[in-house]
C-alpha positions, 0 to 999 in steps of 0.5 A: 564596917561602921558607916556613921557619917557624923563627925566624932571628936576624940577626947581623954577626959576623966568622967564620973559615971553613974548607972541609974538602973543600978544605983551604987558607987559612981565609976571613974572612967574616961571619955574616949570620944563624942559625936552629936548623939553619943559618946564612948567611955572607957571603964574598968568594969562592964556595964550591960547594954540597955541601962541608963547612965549619967556621965559627969565632968566639970559642970557638964552632965549627960544622960543616955542609954548604953548600947554596947560594952566591949572588952578592951584588955583590962578595960571596957569600951562602952557606947552611950546613945543620948537623945538630946544632941551632945553639942547642945546638952553638954553646954557649958563646955568645961574649960578642960576642953579646948578645940585646938588642944584636947579634942581632935576630929576623927571620922568613924570608919 
């Protein structure tokens, strides 16, 4: 059971993912959710745990470390831990995110 107390926000935003430890072609993915110190990505390829990842969307970019990668059908759910709080580091928030439309609060179970 996941006992995280932090509020997580569900999203479905297209992002560009760059693995900084293995430079190459950026990966197109989706931002599944985010919280104060992390986020979840849905990718079409596996990324190992412990690698540095840069995630970009709109005018926003975050860098963090992958902490898990779980297969989900033909895709992979990748967890990213960021050292700076997402809510501070992700400013300015792109216009594609609207608190009343694109993001709905979700508590982790």
